[in-house]
C-alpha positions in Angstrom: 1.4 5.4 15.2 -0.3 5.1 11.8 1.2 2.9 9.0 -0.1 3.4 5.4 0.5 1.2 2.4 -0.2 3.0 -0.9 -2.3 5.5 1.0 -4.4 2.9 2.8 -4.1 2.4 6.6 -2.6 -0.9 7.6 -4.1 -3.0 10.5 -0.8 -3.6 12.2 -0.1 -4.7 15.7 3.3 -4.0 17.3 5.1 -6.9 18.9 8.5 -6.1 20.4 9.6 -3.5 17.8 11.3 -0.5 19.3 13.0 1.2 16.4 12.0 2.2 12.9 14.3 -0.3 11.2 12.5 -3.2 13.0 9.2 -1.9 11.7 10.5 -1.6 8.2 12.1 -5.0 8.3 8.8 -6.5 9.3 7.0 -4.6 6.6 9.4 -5.7 3.9 9.0 -9.3 4.8 5.2 -9.0 4.8 5.2 -7.2 1.5 7.6 -9.8 -0.1 5.2 -12.6 1.0 2.4 -10.7 -0.6 4.3 -10.3 -3.9 5.3 -6.6 -3.5 8.5 -4.6 -2.9 8.8 -1.3 -1.0 9.6 1.5 -3.5 9.2 4.7 -1.3 9.2 5.4 2.4 8.3 8.5 4.3 8.2 9.2 8.0 6.0 12.0 9.3 5.7 13.4 5.9 9.5 13.4 5.2 10.7 11.2 2.3 13.5 8.9 3.4 16.5 8.7 0.9 19.7 6.7 1.0 21.7 9.4 2.8 19.2 9.5 5.7 18.7 5.8 6.2 21.3 5.1 8.9 20.2 8.0 11.1 16.4 7.8 10.7 16.2 4.0 11.0 17.5 4.3 14.6 14.6 6.4 15.7 12.4 5.2 18.5 8.9 4.3 17.2 7.4 6.4 20.1 8.7 9.5 18.4 7.0 8.6 15.1 3.3 9.5 14.2 3.0 8.2 10.7 4.9 5.8 8.3 3.8 5.8 4.7 5.0 3.2 2.2 4.6 3.0 -1.6 5.0 -0.4 -3.3 5.4 -2.1 -6.6 4.3 -5.6 -7.3 7.2 -8.0 -7.9 5.6 -9.1 -11.2 5.6 -5.5 -12.4 9.2 -5.0 -11.4 10.1 -8.3 -13.1 8.3 -7.3 -16.3 10.0 -3.9 -16.4 13.3 -5.6 -15.8 12.9 -8.1 -18.6 12.1 -5.3 -21.0 15.4 -3.7 -20.2 17.2 -7.1 -20.4 15.8 -7.5 -23.9 17.2 -4.1 -24.8 20.5 -5.1 -23.3 20.7 -8.2 -25.6 19.9 -6.0 -28.6 22.6 -3.5 -27.7 25.2 -6.2 -26.9 24.6 -7.9 -30.2 25.5 -4.8 -32.2 28.9 -4.3 -30.5 32.3 -5.3 -31.6 34.6 -7.5 -29.5 36.3 -4.7 -27.5 33.1 -2.9 -26.9 31.4 -6.1 -25.6 34.1 -6.4 -22.9 33.4 -2.9 -21.7 29.6 -3.4 -21.9 29.7 -6.4 -19.6 31.6 -4.5 -16.9 29.0 -1.7 -17.0 26.1 -4.0 -17.3 26.9 -5.8 -14.0 26.2 -2.5 -12.2 22.9 -1.8 -13.8 19.6 -2.0 -12.0 18.3 -4.9 -14.0 21.4 -6.9 -13.5 21.3 -6.4 -9.7 17.6 -7.2 -9.6 17.9 -10.6 -11.4 21.1 -11.4 -9.4 18.8 -11.4 -6.3 15.5 -12.5 -7.7 16.5 -14.8 -10.6 20.1 -16.0 -10.0 19.8 -18.6 -12.7 18.8 -16.1 -15.4 21.6 -13.8 -14.1 24.1 -16.6 -14.7 22.9 -17.0 -18.3 23.4 -13.3 -19.0 26.8 -13.3 -17.3 27.8 -16.2 -19.5 26.8 -14.6 -22.7 28.0 -11.1 -21.9 31.4 -12.4 -20.8 31.9 -14.4 -24.0 30.8 -17.8 -22.7 29.1 -20.7 -24.4 25.4 -19.5 -24.3 24.7 -17.8 -27.7 22.7 -14.6 -28.0 19.7 -16.4 -29.7 19.6 -18.9 -26.8 19.8 -16.1 -24.2 17.0 -14.3 -26.0 14.8 -17.4 -26.1 15.4 -18.0 -22.4 14.5 -14.4 -21.5 11.3 -14.5 -23.6 10.3 -17.7 -21.9 10.7 -16.1 -18.5 8.8 -13.1 -19.7 5.8 -15.4 -20.7 5.9 -17.0 -17.3 5.5 -13.6 -15.7 3.0 -11.9 -18.0 0.8 -15.0 -18.8 1.6 -17.6 -16.1 -1.7 -19.6 -16.5 -1.4 -19.8 -20.3 2.2 -20.8 -20.0 1.3 -23.5 -17.5 -1.4 -24.9 -19.7 0.8 -24.9 -22.8 3.4 -27.3 -21.2 0.9 -30.1 -20.5 1.8 -32.1 -23.7 5.5 -31.8 -23.0 5.0 -32.8 -19.4 3.0 -35.9 -20.4 5.6 -36.9 -22.9 8.6 -36.5 -20.7 7.0 -38.3 -17.8 6.3 -41.3 -20.1 10.0 -41.2 -21.3 11.2 -41.0 -17.7 9.6 -44.4 -17.0 11.6 -45.8 -19.9 14.9 -44.5 -18.4 16.1 -47.8 -16.8 15.7 -49.6 -20.2 17.5 -46.8 -22.0 20.5 -47.1 -19.6 20.6 -50.9 -19.9 20.5 -50.8 -23.7 23.3 -48.2 -23.9 21.1 -45.3 -25.0 23.1 -42.9 -22.8 22.5 -39.7 -24.8 18.7 -40.3 -24.7 18.8 -41.1 -21.0 20.8 -37.9 -20.3 18.4 -35.8 -22.4 15.4 -37.3 -20.6 16.9 -36.3 -17.2 17.7 -32.9 -18.4 14.2 -32.1 -19.8 12.5 -33.6 -16.8 14.6 -31.4 -14.5 13.9 -28.3 -16.6 10.1 -29.0 -16.7 10.1 -29.3 -12.9 12.0 -26.0 -12.5 9.6 -24.3 -14.9 6.5 -25.5 -13.1 8.0 -24.3 -9.8 8.8 -20.9 -11.3 5.2 -20.5 -12.7 3.8 -21.6 -9.4 5.7 -18.8 -7.7 4.3 -16.3 -10.2 0.8 -17.6 -9.8 1.1 -17.4 -6.0 2.4 -13.8 -5.8 0.1 -12.5 -8.5 -3.0 -13.8 -6.8 -4.1 -16.5 -9.3 -4.5 -19.1 -6.7 -7.9 -19.3 -5.0 -7.4 -21.6 -2.0 -4.3 -20.5 -0.1 -4.3 -23.6 2.2 -4.0 -25.7 -1.0 -1.3 -23.4 -2.3 0.7 -23.9 1.0 0.3 -27.6 0.6 1.5 -27.5 -3.0 4.6 -25.5 -1.8 5.3 -28.1 0.8 4.8 -30.9 -1.7 7.3 -29.2 -4.0 9.8 -29.2 -1.2 9.3 -32.9 -0.7 9.4 -33.5 -4.5 12.9 -31.9 -4.7 14.1 -34.7 -2.4 12.6 -37.3 -4.8 14.4 -35.6 -7.7 17.7 -35.5 -5.8 17.4 -39.3 -5.2 16.6 -39.9 -8.8 19.6 -37.9 -10.0 21.9 -39.7 -7.5 20.6 -43.1 -8.7 21.1 -42.0 -12.3 24.7 -41.0 -11.6 25.3 -44.5 -10.1 23.4 -46.2 -13.0 21.3 -48.0 -10.4 18.5 -49.0 -12.7 16.4 -50.7 -10.0 16.1 -47.5 -7.9 15.7 -45.4 -11.0 12.8 -47.6 -12.2 11.0 -47.4 -8.8 11.5 -43.7 -8.4 10.6 -42.8 -12.0 7.4 -44.9 -12.2 6.1 -44.6 -8.7 7.4 -41.3 -7.4 8.8 -38.7 -9.8 6.6 -39.1 -12.8 3.2 -39.4 -11.0 4.0 -36.9 -8.3 5.0 -34.1 -10.8 1.8 -34.7 -12.7 -0.2 -34.5 -9.5 1.5 -31.2 -8.5 0.9 -29.8 -12.0 -2.8 -30.5 -12.1 -3.3 -29.4 -8.5 -1.9 -26.0 -9.5 -4.0 -25.9 -12.7 -7.2 -26.9 -11.0 -6.6 -24.2 -8.3 -6.2 -21.6 -11.1 -9.3 -22.7 -12.9 -11.3 -22.6 -9.6 -10.1 -19.1 -9.0 -11.0 -18.0 -12.5 -14.5 -19.5 -12.2 -15.0 -17.8 -8.8 -13.9 -14.5 -10.2 -16.3 -14.8 -13.1 -19.2 -15.5 -10.8 -18.7 -12.3 -8.9 
């Protein structure tokens, strides 16, 4: 059996797969890890559509000669989706009260809504809030969407641009125990909020850099991903200590764990990107 991805034969070794659906499931996982999504599928020259899926996916692989798959990159899909989301915001803004209620009901069934509900659940919650008459204003939603768009279309530039904000918030984080002790609760809460947001943003950009091939050394990329997983535990401990107003634990975590570790992760990603760009330029 031959498997082709975008017209190119795939070096694929069967394990214990017996049916087409097992092959397709494996391909989808592999494509997802490579930053792509399956867009079209044909079996022995016949295009597979929704009405055929249940029947054809049960086929024994020994009865199949050729599987052909077409793909789109996740970044391309996300960019196209965001363009449609920006149009949705513009359309929604022009509607009257009654029309907005109808718009939201239809919007939830749209392709872009379903895509971000799976790929970007946080962004989906923002749109749901605005389109259902919640607290997030249209200008704020538009700003959030534009920020996500920059992270997808220019991830390296967006990463470089946040360095001053990162340095500033890490310095403020170290002052967190003093702010709590001196009754500056609003400043302390804002510091935690911004630090958490910057962390989430760096993780989102890292994901884009990874799937778009900006990272040169994949072993380092895997280590960074693991470090982020561990860093989430540090952030959780910090938030729990903040809720308890435990200034001793907050001070230790902020100065010796959270602040330096986030900077370390940030510059590890940035250095990897620059090494990749330099290597590309030397070719």
